[in-house]
N, C-alpha and C positions, 0 to 999 in steps of 0.2 A: 339584341341577338346581333351577331356577326352576320357580313354577307355570306360566308360560307356556311354557317348554321342555318340561316334560312333558306339557302338552296338545299342542304340537306334534308331539311324539313319538307320542302316542297316535293323534292324527289321521293321521299318516303310516302307522303299522301298519295302522289300519282300513282306509285305503286301498289298502294292498297287500292286504289280505285280499278286500277287494271286487274288485280287478282279478283275483287268483287264481281265485275263485269265478267271475266273468265268462269267464274263458279256458275254465276247465273245464266250463262249460255247466252248473253248479250251481244248485239252485232258489234263490230269494231271495237272489242274490248280494249285493246292496246292504244286505241286513238280516243274514244269516247270516255273510258273509265278514267285515265288520268285528267283529261280536260274538264269532266263534270267534278271530279274530285277536288281539283285546284279552284274551280270556280265557286264550289259551295266554300270551301275552306276561306278563300278571298273575300266572300260576301260576308262570312262570319266574321272577319277582322285578323285572320291568322297572318302571321308574318312572313309572307312567302315572298320567293325571288325567281326571276327568270334564270336560266341556266346558262347566260351569256355566250361566250364563243362555242363551248360545246354544243349548246342547241344550234346555233348556226352550223357547225361542223357537220351535224347529224342530217341538217337539210341538204348537203351535198350528197347525199345518197339518193335522194329523189331526183337531182338532177341526173346523176349517173344512170339510174334506172331509165329515164326519158331517153337518154342520148343512146343507150344499148337496144332501145326499141326502134331506133332510126336505121333503117335497113335499105339497100338498094331496091328492094321491092316497095317499101313504104313511100320512097321517093317517086318511084314510078307511078304511084296512086294519088300524089297530091293533087293533081289537075281535077280528079274525080271528085275532091271535096271544095273546090273553088267556089261554087255556087252556095255551098253552104256557109262558107267564111265570109261570103258577100252580106249576109244578114248581120254580122257582129256590128258594123258600124251604125247600122239602123237600130240595132239593139241599144246600143250605147246612148243613142241620140233619145230615145224613147225615156230610158232610165233617167237622162238628164232633165227631160222636160216635165217628168212626174216628181222626180226625187227633189230637186232643187227647190220648187215652191212648197212641197210638203214640210221640208226642213226650215225653210226660210218664213213662211207664213205661219204655217200652222204650230210650229215650236219656238219660233222667234229667234233662231240663231242668225248671227250677222250673215253678210254675203259671203266671206271667205270659209266659213265653217260650213254654212250650208252647201256651197258649191263642192268642196273637198270631200265633204260627208256623202255627197249625193253620188260621187264619181266612184264606179265599181272597179278600182285600181288596186295596185298594191299598197298595203297599209303603210309602209315605211316611205314609199312614194308620196303618198296623199297627205302624210304627216309633215314632211319637208316642204312641199308646196303650200300647203296650208299654213304652215308656221312662216315662211316667208311673204304670204299675204296678209299676215296678222290675224289669223284665224285661232280659235281655242283649241289648243293642241289635247288637252285631256278630252274635251268634247268629241273631237275627231276620233281619237284613240279608241273611245267607248262606243262610238257609233258604228266604227268599222270591226271592232272585236265582237260586237252583239250580232252583226250582219255575219260574220264567218261562223260564229257560234250556233246561230238559229239554223243556218243551211246545212252546216256539218252535222248537227244533230239530228234533223228533219230528213236530210236525203237518204241515209241509211234505212230509215223506216220505211220510206217510199219504196225503194228499191227491193226489200225484203217483201213488203206485202203485195205490191202490184206486179214485179217481174219475178219474184221468188228467188233472187240473187243469194247464194249463200256466202255471206261476208264473215263466216268463221273460218274459211279455208285459208291454208298457208298462202301468203303472197308472192309464191315463186318457190324454186327448187331449193332443197336445203345445202347448207354451206358445205357438205363434204362431196356435192356433186359438180361443184365449180373449182376449175385447176387452180392451184396456187397462183400461177403467174397472172391468169386474169384478175384475180383478187388483188394483185400488187397494181396491175394496170388500173384497175377502177379506183383504188384508193389514191394513186397518183393522179389521174384525171379529177377526182372530186376536190383535193386540197390545191393542186396548181390551177386547174379551172377557176376556183372560188378565188383565190388570190389574184390571179391574172384580171378577172372580171372586175374584180373589187378596184384594184389599181386603175383599169380603163373607166370607172366609175359606171358601169354597167347595171342597169336596174336588175334586182332580183340577183345579184351576183352569186350567192351560194348555190343556186339552182341553174341558172343559165351557163355560167362559165362551165362547170362540170358538165353540163348537157352538151355543149359544143365540141368540148375536146373528145368526151367519149363517143359522140355521134360519128367523129373523123376516125375513130379507131375501129367503130362497128362497121362502117361503109368500108373500111381497108381490110376488114376480116380479122383484126387482132383480138377483138372482143366479140364473143358470141352468145353470151349469157346476160342476163339481167343481175344485179345484185341478189345475193341469195336471201331466202325469207327471213331469216335471223336479222340480217341488216335492215330490211324495211320494216319489221317489228319495232326495232330499236328507234328507227327515225319516227314512227308514228307515235311512241312514249314520248318523245320529246316535243313533237308538234302538239300533242295534247297539253303539255304543261305550258307551252308559249300560249296557248289560246286562253286557257282558264287564268293564269296568272297576270292577264292583262287587268283584272279588276281587282287587284291589290290596292288597298287604301281607299275605297270607292266610299262616298258620303251619301247620305240619304238624298240630298237634292241631286247628285249625280245619278243616282239609281233611279230618281223619279223624273228626271227630264230627258237625261243623256240615253241611259238605257232603254227607256220608254220610246223616244225617238228612233233607236235603233231598231227595236222590236217592231214598231209600225212601218218604217221603212224598209225591213226585210220582208214583211207580209206583202208590200207593195211589189219588191223585187221579185217576189214568188209568183205573182199574178202575172207581171210580165214576162218573166221566163216561161212559165206555162204556155203563153200564147205563142211565143216563138218555138218553144219545142214542139207544140203542135202543129205549127206551120211546116217547119222541117219534116216532121214525120207524115205529114199529108203529100208532101212535094215528093217523098221518098228520097230524100237526099242524105237520110241516115237513119239507122234502126232507132226505135224510142229510148233505150238505155244511153246510146252513144250521145243522142240530142239532149237527152236529159242533163247528162254529166258535163256537155259542152256549153250548155246554156245557163247553168246555176253560177252565178256570180260569188262563188266562195273564193276562199284564198287558193293561191296557186298550189301551195304545197299540200294543203288538206285535199283538194280535189284531185291531184296527183295520185295520193295515198288511196283515196276511195276507187280511183279508176283501175289502179294495179289490182287492188283485191277482188275487184268485182270482174275482171278479166275483161274489161272494155278496150275498144281501139284506142290505145294511149296516144297514138300520132294524130288522131282526129281530134280526142278531148284536148290535148295540149295545145296544138295549134290553135283553136279557137281561144284558148286562155290566153295564150300569149299574144295574139292579135288584139284582143279586148284591152290587155294591160298597156301593151304599146302604143295604142291609139290614145287611150287616157293619158298616158304619160306626156305623149307628143302634143295634143290639142287641149287638155283641160286648162293649163295656164294661159293659153292664148285666148279661147272661149271666154275665161274669167276675165279677163282684162276687158273684152269687148262688151260682156255683160255689166261690168263696172260702169264704163262710160254710158 
């Protein structure tokens, strides 16, 4: 089957999964439906494929959504979350101290694979660093994909059962309520921001670049709305495909070793996250839902989608994830070399 045919098959299966979740009234149908449909199809050996540049383009919508949420009022409130942000480096350190020995000793991965597999950073960045250090790229991909899969699947269930969050509500205003000139500005910020950030070799270029450009227009008053609900829903669909299709071509050995390692590591991460979430809540640094979404080390795009739909404080949640990813990208290679010595 050609690449185009595989992509059409993938999109069709993802659409069927989303439709099934919608009919069943399950949470986050346009994210979890496509994700789990692609996962099951990949595990059964279906010839799926990611959506290439189109999937990356859809991620720019999330960067625009975050940037549009950055207003003068949000900037004025940043000092109020400084105490909460101070816990992020400690959070990363605890994850490293537990995750690295777990993957190195319990599962027998080499130093580079265990270290970059344990780092809660962006998937692409950890793959690049891991490859340069001689790690197993396939193992890293499956460990991190499993981390994101577990967190994105379990988080909505906890949110609906514990906080009674309605995750079936539209993730914003309808398309008809946003002025055409604002939609044009959002589209320009998305594409231009992505390409400029990519040229500057910025991590998470498809999200961070659009976020920066849109924030500038939001602070200056040119953009006063987030992307409409329909755009966020399309972005969810493509993110679900991206997560589920990571398991294409998986072998029984990879399923037994790499995915099992990812599952055990995810459980360890969940326990660590719950401790920090409880500390933040007890110190009254943030409400429970905000702390929950800020200290769950899922994928940046996935956590943004969930935060938008849950109606959480997007600036609070995103600032914690950005700081986590920046610190991991800056420090992980340095600490890895020290550990090797």
